[in-house]
PAZAPA-4460 file (N, C-alpha, C; in steps of 0.05 Angstrom, whole numbers, plus 32768, in hexadecimal, padded with zeros to 4 digits):
% residues 321
    n_x    n_y    n_z   ca_x   ca_y   ca_z    c_x    c_y    c_z   seq   type   mol
   89F5   8862   889D   89FB   8854   887D   8A0F   8865   886C     1      M     A
   8A23   8854   885F   8A36   8865   885A   8A40   8866   8836     2      T     A
   8A33   884C   882F   8A2B   884B   8817   8A1E   8839   880B     3      R     A
   8A0C   8839   87F3   89FD   8834   87E6   89FC   8829   87CC     4      L     A
   89FC   880F   87C8   89FF   8805   87AC   89E1   87FA   879F     5      T     A
   89D6   8807   8791   89BF   8800   877E   89C1   87ED   8765     6      L     A
   89B0   87D3   876B   89B7   87BE   8753   8997   87C8   873B     7      R     A
   899F   87CB   871F   898E   87C9   8716   8989   87B6   86FC     8      T     A
   8976   87B1   86F4   8965   879B   86E5   895F   87AB   86C5     9      H     A
   8960   8796   86BA   8956   87A3   869C   8937   87A7   8696    10      S     A
   8930   87B3   8693   8912   87BC   868F   8902   87A5   8681    11      L     A
   88E9   8796   8688   88D7   878D   8674   88CD   87A0   865F    12      P     A
   88BA   8790   864E   88B4   879C   8633   889B   87B4   8644    13      E     A
   888B   87A7   8656   8876   87B7   865C   8872   87AD   867E    14      F     A
   885F   87C3   868D   8856   87BF   86A4   883C   87C3   86A2    15      F     A
   882F   87C3   86BE   8815   87BA   86BA   8806   87BA   86D7    16      G     A
   87E3   87C3   86D2   87D7   87BA   86EB   87C5   87B5   86EA    17      A     A
   87B0   87AA   86FD   879F   8799   86FD   878F   87AE   8714    18      V     A
   8770   87AE   8714   8766   87BB   8725   874E   87B6   8727    19      F     A
   8741   87AE   8743   8722   87B0   8742   871B   87AC   8760    20      T     A
   8702   87AC   8763   86F5   87AC   877F   86DC   8799   877E    21      T     A
   86DA   8782   878B   86C7   876F   8786   86B2   8772   87A7    22      I     A
   8698   8771   87A5   868A   8770   87BE   867E   874E   87BE    23      K     A
   8687   8741   87D3   866F   872C   87CF   8658   8725   87E9    24      A     A
   8642   8720   87DD   8626   872C   87E5   8622   8716   8802    25      T     A
   8632   8709   8808   8632   86FA   881D   864B   86F3   882C    26      S     A
   864A   86EC   8845   8662   86DF   884D   866D   86C5   883B    27      Q     A
   865F   86AF   883B   865F   869C   882B   866A   86A1   8815    28      G     A
   865E   86AD   8807   866A   86BB   87E9   8685   86C5   87EB    29      A     A
   868C   86D0   8800   86A7   86E6   8805   86B9   86D2   8809    30      F     A
   86AF   86BC   881D   86CB   86A2   881D   86CF   869A   8804    31      R     A
   86BB   8691   87F4   86BE   8683   87D7   86D4   8695   87CC    32      R     A
   86CF   86AA   87C5   86DD   86C3   87BE   86F6   86C4   87C9    33      L     A
   86FB   86BE   87E4   871F   86C0   87E5   8728   86AA   87DF    34      I     A
   8719   8690   87DE   8723   8679   87D7   872B   867A   87C1    35      G     A
   8718   8684   87AB   871E   8689   878F   8736   8697   878C    36      K     A
   873E   86B0   8799   8754   86BE   878F   8768   86B4   8799    37      V     A
   8764   86A6   87A9   877D   8696   87B2   878F   8680   879C    38      I     A
   8777   8671   8798   877B   865C   8786   8785   8669   8770    39      E     A
   8777   867B   8761   877E   8688   8749   87A1   869B   874A    40      F     A
   87A4   86A5   875F   87BA   86A8   8761   87D1   869B   875E    41      Y     A
   87C4   867C   8774   87E3   8669   876F   87E8   8664   8751    42      S     A
   87CB   865A   8743   87CF   8651   8729   87DB   865F   8715    43      K     A
   87D7   867D   871B   87D2   8692   8701   87F2   86A0   8707    44      S     A
   87E9   86AE   871F   8800   86C4   8726   8813   86C7   8733    45      L     A
   881B   86A9   873A   882F   86A7   874F   8848   86A3   873E    46      F     A
   8852   86B5   8735   8867   86BA   8726   8879   86D3   8724    47      N     A
   888E   86D5   871B   88A1   86EF   871B   8887   8701   870E    48      P     A
   8878   8703   8705   886E   871B   86EF   885C   872A   8700    49      H     A
   884D   8720   871B   883C   8727   8727   883E   8730   8742    50      W     A
   883D   874C   8747   883C   8756   8765   8829   8764   876A    51      G     A
   882B   8777   8783   881C   8789   878C   8803   8776   87A5    52      E     A
   87E9   8780   87A5   87D7   8777   87BC   87C2   876D   87B3    53      Q     A
   87B5   8759   87C1   879D   8752   87C0   8791   8758   87E4    54      I     A
   877D   876A   87E2   8773   8771   8803   8758   8763   8803    55      A     A
   8752   875B   881C   8737   8752   8829   872D   8760   883C    56      F     A
   8713   876E   8839   8706   8784   884A   86F1   877A   885E    57      R     A
   86E9   8790   8871   86CF   8782   8880   86C0   878A   8868    58      P     A
   86A0   8781   8868   8692   8783   885B   8694   8772   8840    59      G     A
   86A3   8760   8843   869D   8744   8826   86AD   8754   8814    60      N     A
   86C4   8768   8818   86CD   8771   8800   86E4   876B   87F2    61      V     A
   86F3   8764   87DC   870B   875F   87D3   8717   8771   87BD    62      L     A
   872B   877C   87C0   8734   8795   87B3   8753   8789   87A6    63      A     A
   8757   878E   8792   876E   8785   8780   877C   8797   8771    64      I     A
   8793   879D   877E   87A2   87B1   876E   87BC   87A6   8768    65      A     A
   87C7   879C   874E   87DA   8787   874F   87E4   879A   8730    66      M     A
   87FE   878D   8734   8817   8799   8725   8821   8780   870D    67      V     A
   8825   8784   86F6   8835   8773   86EB   884C   8777   86D9    68      F     A
   885F   876D   86D0   8871   8770   86C0   887A   875C   86AF    69      Q     A
   8886   875D   8697   888B   874C   8685   8872   873B   866F    70      G     A
   885C   874F   8676   883F   8741   866C   8835   8759   8660    71      V     A
   882A   8758   8644   881B   8767   8635   87FF   8767   8646    72      D     A
   87F1   877B   863D   87D2   8780   8645   87C4   8760   863D    73      Q     A
   87C5   8761   861B   87B4   8746   861A   87B9   872C   8629    74      H     A
   87D4   872A   8630   87D8   870F   8640   87D3   8713   865E    75      Q     A
   87CE   872F   8664   87C3   8734   8684   87AB   872E   867E    76      A     A
   879C   8739   866D   8778   8739   866C   877A   871A   8666    77      E     A
   8782   8702   865E   8786   86ED   8652   8782   86E0   8671    78      T     A
   8795   86E6   8687   879F   86D4   8698   878C   86DB   86B1    79      I     A
   877B   86F4   86AF   8761   86F8   86BC   874E   86ED   86B6    80      W     A
   8748   86E9   8698   872B   86EB   8694   871F   86CD   86A2    81      R     A
   872D   86BD   86A9   871B   86A4   86B9   8710   86AD   86D4    82      P     A
   8721   86BC   86E3   8718   86C4   86FA   8709   86D6   86F9    83      F     A
   86FD   86EB   86E7   86E8   86FF   86E4   86D0   86EE   86DD    84      F     A
   86D8   86D9   86CB   86C3   86C8   86BA   86B3   86B8   86D2    85      E     A
   86BD   86B2   86E1   86B5   86A3   8704   86A7   86B8   870C    86      W     A
   86AD   86D3   870F   869F   86E2   8721   8682   86E7   870C    87      L     A
   8687   86EC   86FA   8668   86F0   86E6   865C   86DC   86E5    88      A     A
   8664   86C3   86EE   8650   86AD   86EA   8642   86AF   8705    89      A     A
   8645   86BB   8715   863C   86BD   8733   862D   86D8   8738    90      A     A
   8621   86E9   872B   861D   8704   8732   8603   86FF   874C    91      P     A
   85FF   86F1   8751   85E7   86F1   876A   85FC   86F3   8785    92      Q     A
   861B   86E9   8780   862B   86E6   8798   8639   86FE   8796    93      D     A
   8646   870E   877E   8655   871C   8782   8650   8738   876F    94      F     A
   8656   8753   8776   8656   8765   8765   866C   8775   8763    95      S     A
   8675   8784   874C   868F   8791   8745   8685   87A9   8750    96      I     A
   8699   87B1   876D   8699   87D0   8777   86A7   87E4   8761    97      V     A
   86B9   87D2   8755   86C9   87E6   8741   86D0   87CF   872A    98      S     A
   86CA   87E1   8715   86D2   87CC   86F3   86F1   87C4   86F3    99      E     A
   86F3   87AD   86EE   870B   87A7   86E7   8716   87B8   86D0   100      P     A
   8739   87BA   86DB   8746   87C9   86C8   8762   87C2   86C2   101      K     A
   8771   87BD   86AB   877A   87AD   86A5   878D   87C3   8697   102      I     A
   87A7   87CE   869F   87B6   87DE   8693   87C8   87DA   8686   103      L     A
   87E1   87D8   8670   87F5   87DA   866D   8806   87EE   8660   104      A     A
   881F   87F3   866A   882A   8805   8655   884A   8800   864A   105      L     A
   8857   8809   8638   887B   87FF   863A   8888   880D   8657   106      P     A
   8896   87F5   865F   889F   87FF   867B   88B2   8815   8678   107      A     A
   88BA   8824   8663   88CB   8831   8665   88B8   884D   8670   108      R     A
   889E   8852   8667   888A   8864   8670   8882   8861   8686   109      Q     A
   888C   884C   86A1   887C   884B   86B2   887E   8860   86C9   110      F     A
   8891   886F   86C3   8896   8887   86D6   88A3   889D   86C6   111      W     A
   8891   88A0   86AE   888C   88B4   86A1   8878   88BF   86A4   112      D     A
   8879   88E2   86B1   885B   88ED   86C0   8848   88EA   86A4   113      P     A
   884A   88F8   868D   883D   88FD   867B   882C   88E6   8678   114      E     A
   8838   88D1   866E   8830   88B3   8670   881C   88AF   8682   115      S     A
   8821   88B3   8699   8815   88A7   86B4   87FC   88B5   86BB   116      L     A
   87FF   88D1   86AA   87E4   88E9   86B5   87CD   88DD   86A1   117      K     A
   87D3   88CB   8687   87B6   88C3   867C   87B9   88AD   8684   118      K     A
   87B3   889F   869B   87AB   888E   86AD   8799   888F   86B9   119      V     A
   877E   888C   86BF   8773   889F   86CD   8772   8894   86F0   120      P     A
   8772   88A2   8700   8778   8894   8717   8790   888D   871F   121      G     A
   87AB   888B   8714   87C5   8881   8719   87D8   8897   872C   122      V     A
   87D8   88B4   8725   87E7   88C1   872C   87D9   88DF   8733   123      V     A
   87E5   88EE   8742   87D7   8902   874C   87EF   891D   8746   124      L     A
   87E7   892D   873B   87FF   8948   8735   8801   895E   874E   125      S     A
   881A   8969   8753   8821   8975   8763   8812   8992   8762   126      D     A
   87F9   8999   876F   87EE   89AE   876D   87F7   89C4   877A   127      D     A
   8814   89CA   8780   8813   89E3   8792   8827   89F9   8779   128      R     A
   881F   8A10   8779   8823   8A21   8765   8840   8A21   875A   129      P     A
   8840   8A1F   8742   885D   8A26   8739   886E   8A04   8733   130      G     A
   885A   89F1   8741   8869   89D4   8742   886D   89D1   8725   131      A     A
   8885   89C1   8721   888A   89B2   870A   8879   89A2   86F9   132      P     A
   886F   89A1   86E0   885B   898D   86D9   8861   8970   86DA   133      E     A
   887A   8965   86DD   8880   8952   86E1   8882   8947   86FA   134      A     A
   887B   895B   8712   8877   8952   872F   885C   893B   8731   135      N     A
   8860   8927   872D   884F   8915   8738   884B   8902   8748   136      V     A
   883A   88F8   8753   883A   88DE   876A   8827   88CF   8768   137      F     A
   882A   88B7   8775   8817   889F   8772   87FD   88A3   877F   138      W     A
   87E5   88A4   8775   87C6   88AA   877E   87C8   889E   879E   139      A     A
   87D0   8884   879A   87C8   8875   87AA   87DB   8879   87C4   140      G     A
   87F4   8889   87C6   87FF   888D   87DB   87F0   88B3   87EB   141      N     A
   87DF   88C0   87E1   87D5   88D6   87E5   87C9   88D0   880B   142      L     A
   87BE   88BB   880F   87BB   88BA   8823   87CD   88B6   8839   143      G     A
   87E5   88B0   8831   87FB   88A8   8847   880C   88C7   8856   144      E     A
   8808   88DA   8840   8815   88FA   8849   8805   8907   885F   145      A     A
   8819   88F9   8874   8811   890C   888D   87FE   88F7   88A1   146      G     A
   87FD   88E0   8893   87EA   88C9   88A8   87F1   88C7   88C2   147      Q     A
   87E1   88BD   88D8   87E3   88BA   88ED   87DE   889F   88F1   148      V     A
   87EF   888C   88F4   87F3   8871   88F6   87E2   8866   8909   149      L     A
   87CC   8856   8910   87B7   884D   8922   87C5   882A   892B   150      H     A
   87D1   881F   8916   87D5   8805   891A   87E6   87FE   8902   151      G     A
   87F9   87E7   8905   8803   87DA   88EA   8812   87C5   88F2   152      Y     A
   880A   87AB   88E8   880E   8795   88EA   8817   8786   88CF   153      Q     A
   8829   8772   88D3   8833   8761   88B7   8843   874A   88BC   154      S     A
   8839   8735   88AC   8842   871B   88B0   8848   870F   8897   155      A     A
   8861   86FD   8898   8863   86F0   887D   8853   86DC   8876   156      W     A
   884B   86CE   8862   883C   86B8   885A   8846   86AC   8847   157      I     A
   884E   868E   8853   8860   8680   8843   8852   8679   882F   158      P     A
   8859   866E   8813   884E   8669   87F9   8847   8646   87FF   159      A     A
   884D   863C   8812   883F   8624   881A   8823   8623   8820   160      S     A
   8815   8638   8825   87F8   863F   8822   87E9   8645   8808   161      F     A
   87FC   863E   87F9   87F2   8640   87E2   87F3   8627   87CC   162      L     A
   87F1   8612   87E0   87F3   85F7   87D8   87DC   85EF   87D6   163      Q     A
   87CC   85DB   87C5   87AE   85D5   87C9   879D   85D6   87E1   164      K     A
   87B7   85BF   87EE   87AC   85B7   8807   87A9   85C8   8828   165      D     A
   87B6   85E3   8818   87BB   85FB   8834   87A8   8613   8826   166      Q     A
   879F   8614   880E   878C   8627   8808   8777   862F   881A   167      Q     A
   8766   861B   8821   8755   8621   882C   875B   8626   8853   168      E     A
   8771   8621   885A   8777   8631   8874   8783   8649   886E   169      N     A
   878C   8655   885C   8793   8670   8858   877D   867F   884E   170      L     A
   8767   8674   8842   874B   8687   883C   873E   8686   8855   171      A     A
   873B   866A   8864   8728   8672   8881   873A   8687   888D   172      D     A
   8753   868E   8892   875E   86A0   889E   875F   86BA   8894   173      T     A
   8761   86C3   8876   8754   86D5   8874   873C   86DE   8875   174      L     A
   8726   86CB   8879   8711   86D8   887C   870D   86DE   8896   175      F     A
   8713   86CD   88AC   8716   86D8   88BE   871B   86EF   88C4   176      A     A
   8735   86F9   88BF   8741   870F   88C1   8737   8728   88B5   177      A     A
   872A   8722   889E   8717   873C   8891   8705   8742   88A5   178      A     A
   86FF   872D   88B8   86DD   8735   88BD   86DF   8751   88DC   179      Q     A
   86FD   874D   88DA   8709   8761   88EF   8711   877E   88E3   180      H     A
   8725   877E   88D2   8730   878E   88C1   873E   8789   88AE   181      W     A
   873E   879C   889A   8745   8793   8883   8768   878E   8881   182      G     A
   8771   8775   8872   8786   876A   8871   8788   8766   8853   183      V     A
   87A7   8769   884A   87B0   8773   882E   87CA   8750   882A   184      S     A
   87C7   874B   8812   87E4   8738   880F   87F2   874B   87FD   185      L     A
   880D   8752   8805   881A   8766   87F9   8831   874A   87EE   186      H     A
   8827   8745   87D1   8835   872D   87C5   8852   8739   87C1   187      I     A
   8859   8751   87B4   8876   8759   87AA   8887   875A   87BF   188      N     A
   887D   8752   87E0   888B   875B   87EE   889A   8732   87F2   189      K     A
   888B   8721   87F0   8894   870B   87EF   88A7   86FF   87DD   190      G     A
   88BC   86EA   87E5   88D3   86E1   87CF   88D0   86C8   87C7   191      L     A
   88BB   86BB   87CC   88B7   869E   87C6   88B5   86A0   87A7   192      A     A
   88BE   8692   8798   88B2   868D   877A   88D0   86A1   8766   193      G     A
   88D6   86B1   877F   88F5   86C0   876E   890B   86B3   875F   194      A     A
   8915   86BF   874D   8928   86A6   8741   893D   86A5   8755   195      P     A
   8953   868B   874E   8963   868B   876D   897A   8699   8775   196      A     A
   897B   86AC   875C   8992   86C1   8767   8987   86CD   8781   197      E     A
   8974   86DF   8772   8963   86F2   8784   895A   86E1   87A4   198      A     A
   8956   86CA   87A3   8956   86B6   87C0   896D   86BC   87CD   199      I     A
   8987   86B4   87BB   89A4   86B6   87C5   89AB   86CD   87CD   200      A     A
   89A1   86DE   87C0   89AF   86FD   87CC   89A4   8705   87EB   201      A     A
   898C   8703   87E9   8973   8704   87FB   897A   86F4   8816   202      A     A
   8988   86DA   8811   898B   86D3   882B   899F   86DC   8835   203      R     A
   89AD   86E8   8827   89D1   86F5   8831   89C4   870D   883A   204      D     A
   89B1   8714   8845   89AA   8732   8852   899D   8723   8873   205      T     A
   8999   873B   8885   8996   873E   889B   8973   8738   88A2   206      A     A
   896A   8737   8886   894A   873A   887F   8949   871E   8894   207      M     A
   892C   8713   889D   891C   86FA   88A8   891B   86EE   888C   208      N     A
   8930   86D6   889A   8924   86C3   887D   890B   86B2   8876   209      P     A
   88FC   86BE   888B   88DC   86B7   887C   88D6   86C0   886C   210      A     A
   88DF   86DD   885E   88DC   86E7   8844   88DA   86D6   882C   211      V     A
   88F3   86C1   8835   88F8   86B5   8816   88E9   86A0   880F   212      L     A
   88DA   8697   8823   88C2   8682   8824   88AB   868B   8818   213      D     A
   88A9   86A5   881D   888A   86B1   8827   888C   86BF   8802   214      A     A
   8866   86B8   8801   885F   86C5   87E7   8855   86E2   87EB   215      F     A
   884A   86E5   8802   883E   8707   8809   884C   870E   8820   216      A     A
   8846   8726   8829   8846   8733   8840   8827   873D   8848   217      L     A
   8817   8730   885C   87FE   8736   8867   8808   874F   887B   218      I     A
   87F7   876B   886E   87F9   877D   887A   87DD   878A   8889   219      I     A
   87DA   8794   889E   87BA   8798   88A6   87C5   87B7   88B3   220      S     A
   87BA   87CA   88AB   87C8   87E7   88BA   87A3   87FB   88B3   221      G     A
   87A7   8812   88CD   879D   8825   88C8   87A3   883E   88CE   222      A     A
   8798   884E   88C3   87AC   886D   88CB   8790   8884   88C7   223      E     A
   879B   8895   88D3   8784   88AF   88D0   8793   88C9   88C2   224      G     A
   8784   88DE   88C8   878B   88F2   88B3   87A2   8902   88C2   225      P     A
   87B2   8914   88B5   87C4   8925   88C6   87B8   892E   88E4   226      P     A
   87CA   892B   88F6   87C7   8937   890E   87E1   893E   8925   227      A     A
   87DE   8950   8934   87EE   8959   8942   87EB   895C   895B   228      Y     A
   87F4   8952   8973   87EC   894F   898A   87F0   896E   8995   229      P     A
   87DB   8971   89A8   87DC   8994   89AC   87D3   89AB   899B   230      G     A
   87CD   89A1   897B   87C5   89B2   8975   87A4   89B2   8974   231      I     A
   8795   89C0   8980   8778   89BD   8980   876C   89BA   8965   232      P     A
   8757   89A8   8967   874C   89A8   894F   875B   8994   8939   233      G     A
   8776   898E   8943   8785   897D   8936   8794   8963   8943   234      R     A
   8785   8961   895C   8794   8947   8964   878C   8935   8960   235      E     A
   879B   891D   8964   8799   88FD   895A   877C   88EB   8965   236      P     A
   8770   88E4   895B   8758   88D7   8963   875D   88C4   896F   237      D     A
   8763   88C3   898F   876B   88AD   899B   875B   8894   899C   238      L     A
   8742   88A1   899D   872D   8885   89A4   8729   8876   898B   239      A     A
   872A   8881   897A   8722   8874   895F   8740   8862   8957   240      T     A
   8754   8870   8957   8775   8865   895A   8774   884A   8966   241      A     A
   876D   8845   8978   876F   8832   8993   8758   881F   8989   242      R     A
   873C   8825   897C   872A   8816   8975   8736   8808   8953   243      Q     A
   8748   881B   8948   874E   8805   892B   8769   87F8   8930   244      H     A
   8772   87FD   894B   8790   87EB   8951   8782   87D0   895D   245      A     A
   876B   87D3   8970   8763   87BA   8978   8759   87AB   895A   246      D     A
   874B   87B4   894F   8746   87AA   8939   8756   8794   8924   247      A     A
   876D   87A7   8925   8787   8799   8915   878F   8785   8925   248      I     A
   8790   8788   893D   8798   8771   8947   878B   875E   8950   249      D     A
   8776   8759   8947   8761   8742   8945   8765   873B   892A   250      K     A
   8766   8744   8919   8768   873F   88FF   877F   872C   88F7   251      A     A
   8799   8738   8901   87AE   8727   890A   87B3   8711   8916   252      M     A
   879F   8717   8924   87A7   86FF   8943   8796   86E0   892D   253      N     A
   8786   86EA   891C   8778   86D1   890D   8794   86C6   88F6   254      E     A
   87A8   86DD   88EF   87BE   86CF   88E7   87D4   86C7   88F2   255      V     A
   87D0   86CA   890E   87E8   86BF   891A   87DB   869D   8924   256      R     A
   87C8   869B   8920   87B8   8688   892D   87C4   866F   8910   257      K     A
   87C8   867A   88FC   87C9   866A   88E8   87EA   866E   88E4   258      L     A
   87F9   8681   88F0   8814   8680   88EB   881D   868A   8906   259      L     A
   8821   867F   8917   8828   868F   8932   8845   8698   8932   260      P     A
   8855   8693   8926   8874   869B   8923   887F   86A4   8908   261      N     A
   8868   86B8   88FC   8869   86BA   88DB   887D   86CA   88D6   262      A     A
   888F   86DF   88EB   889F   86EE   88E2   888D   8708   88D6   263      G     A
   88A1   8723   88D5   8896   8736   88CA   88A9   874D   88BC   264      S     A
   88A7   875C   88A9   88B7   876A   8895   88B8   8783   88B4   265      Y     A
   88D0   878A   88B6   88E1   879D   88C7   88D6   87B7   88C3   266      V     A
   88D5   87BF   88AB   88C4   87DE   88A1   88AD   87DC   88A3   267      S     A
   8896   87CB   88AA   8880   87CC   88A5   8875   87BB   88BD   268      E     A
   8874   87BC   88D8   8871   87AF   88E9   8862   87B7   8904   269      S     A
   885D   87A9   8910   8853   87B3   892A   8862   87C1   8941   270      N     A
   8862   87D6   8945   886D   87E7   895A   886D   87DB   8972   271      F     A
   8862   87C7   8976   885A   87C1   898D   8862   87A1   8994   272      F     A
   8869   8797   897D   8879   877B   897E   8886   8771   8991   273      D     A
   887A   8766   89A6   888B   875C   89BC   889E   8743   89AE   274      D     A
   8899   8734   899D   88B1   872B   898E   88BB   872F   897D   275      A     A
   88CA   8747   897A   88D9   8756   8967   88EB   874C   8956   276      W     A
   88F8   873C   896A   8915   8735   895E   890E   8725   894E   277      R     A
   88F5   870C   895B   88F7   86F4   894A   88EC   8700   8930   278      E     A
   88D8   8715   8931   88CB   8716   891D   88D4   8728   8903   279      S     A
   88E5   8738   890E   88F5   8748   88F8   890D   8735   88F3   280      F     A
   891B   8726   88FF   892E   871F   88F0   8932   8701   88F0   281      W     A
   8925   86F6   88FF   8927   86D7   88FE   8940   86D0   8907   282      G     A
   8946   86B5   8904   895C   86A8   8909   8978   86BB   8905   283      S     A
   8975   86D3   88F6   898D   86E7   88F4   8996   86F5   8911   284      N     A
   8984   86FB   891A   898C   8709   8938   89A3   8704   8944   285      Y     A
   89A9   86ED   894D   89BC   86E9   895D   89DB   86F1   8950   286      P     A
   89DC   86EB   8935   89EE   86F8   8923   89EC   8716   8924   287      R     A
   89DA   8727   891F   89D5   8739   8920   89DF   8749   893A   288      L     A
   89D4   873C   894F   89D9   8747   8968   8A00   8745   896E   289      L     A
   8A05   8732   8964   8A28   8731   8968   8A34   874F   895C   290      A     A
   8A29   8752   8942   8A37   8760   892E   8A34   877B   8941   291      V     A
   8A1C   8789   8949   8A13   8797   8958   8A24   8797   8976   292      K     A
   8A2A   878B   897B   8A3C   878A   8995   8A56   8794   8997   293      D     A
   8A66   878E   8974   8A7C   878D   896F   8A85   87A7   8960   294      K     A
   8A6F   87B3   8958   8A7A   87CE   894A   8A66   87E0   895A   295      Y     A
   8A51   87D8   896E   8A46   87F4   8975   8A40   87EC   8995   296      D     A
   8A52   87E3   89A1   8A4F   87E0   89C0   8A3E   87F2   89CD   297      P     A
   8A42   8807   89CA   8A39   881C   89E0   8A1D   8827   89D0   298      G     A
   8A18   881A   89C1   89F7   881E   89B7   89F6   883D   89AA   299      G     A
   8A08   8847   8997   8A01   885F   8990   89E9   8864   897E   300      L     A
   89E6   8848   896E   89D8   8848   895C   89BB   8839   896C   301      F     A
   89A5   8846   8970   898F   883D   897D   8974   8842   8977   302      F     A
   8965   882D   896C   894A   8837   8969   893D   8828   8972   303      V     A
   8921   8825   8972   8909   8817   8981   8909   87FF   8971   304      H     A
   890B   87E3   897F   890F   87CB   8978   8920   87C8   8960   305      H     A
   893B   87D5   8964   894F   87D2   8955   8962   87BB   895D   306      G     A
   8973   87B3   8954   8988   879C   895E   8991   87A7   8974   307      V     A
   898F   8799   8988   899D   879D   89A5   8990   87B5   89B8   308      G     A
   8978   87BF   89AC   896A   87CF   89C1   895E   87C1   89D3   309      S     A
   895D   87AB   89DC   8953   879D   89F0   8964   879F   8A09   310      E     A
   897F   87AA   8A01   8990   87B0   8A12   8998   87C5   8A1F   311      R     A
   8984   87DB   8A14   897F   87F5   8A20   896A   87FE   8A23   312      W     A
   896A   8816   8A34   8948   8822   8A41   893D   882C   8A2A   313      S     A
   8920   8833   8A2A   890E   883E   8A18   891E   8855   8A08   314      P     A
   8926   8861   8A18   8932   8879   8A0D   8953   887A   8A01   315      D     A
   895B   885E   8A03   897A   885E   89FB   898F   8867   8A0A   316      G     A
   898D   886E   8A20   89A2   887F   8A2C   89AC   886A   8A49   317      F     A
   899B   8854   8A4D   89A0   8848   8A66   89A3   882D   8A5B   318      T     A
   89BE   881D   8A59   89C2   8809   8A59   89B8   87EB   8A6C   319      K     A
   89A9   87DB   8A67   899B   87CC   8A7C   89AD   87B3   8A7B   320      L     A
   89A8   87A2   8A92   89BC   8790   8A9F   89B3   8780   8A88   321      A     A
***
């Protein structure tokens, strides 16, 4: 890469977030909860104001960690009120593990360290001696520092599954997947519902065109603490890693039953995906391969499951027939 151009956009008046964790008391209640949150998302949140995550976990747990823009706190509370009233009407079926939090702040303060420190649990400070006061990072990223990935898979979920006649199929799939391992809908990664100019700009890239019609990227992953092969007491826990990888595969197999050719996001994908060309780039792959052949016929630039890598040995040094 020799040049990078960034496109900037005007800030909205407000940024904000919604957090809560809910546990269903039975599998039947959990299935109804999944159906309800999909219905609620389709009706009230499927628009440019909302993004981030809705997660479904073993043990009948739903975790919501969404962000919003261009909506103030009162508006956000009004939008979510029907969903929380529905939960409150069935205390025998649902318990609140983490009380709902709906927070909003002026958009220009969203990256201001002093403002962020005032919101409990959002950021952590650099605790090294002498570190500047402005050194903060998102609390949710702490576990990623040095982690060892045990497995990671993703798939695009078309917005067609938000239609009334398809919501049941999506809810059944999410319920089945969560029996094996946690899966999360990453709402901000699908482009369905975006302005026409954003869709047109994304279409003119190498990204799998499946993103254009997707309302979310579903992700299932697992990790362990920092580990280092060959260092006693710090080696990766391979037995646990294999258990996790197997559970992730079972969870995502439920998704593949619904969407056998869903496609995947190249930067958050399965390292072992046999169909990586179709998953990562879809119908763009032949054109990308032609560009690769023209400008890098010798394979100087080589990565695992990169364009043209199927023509080279795994070490990148031997060209295959």
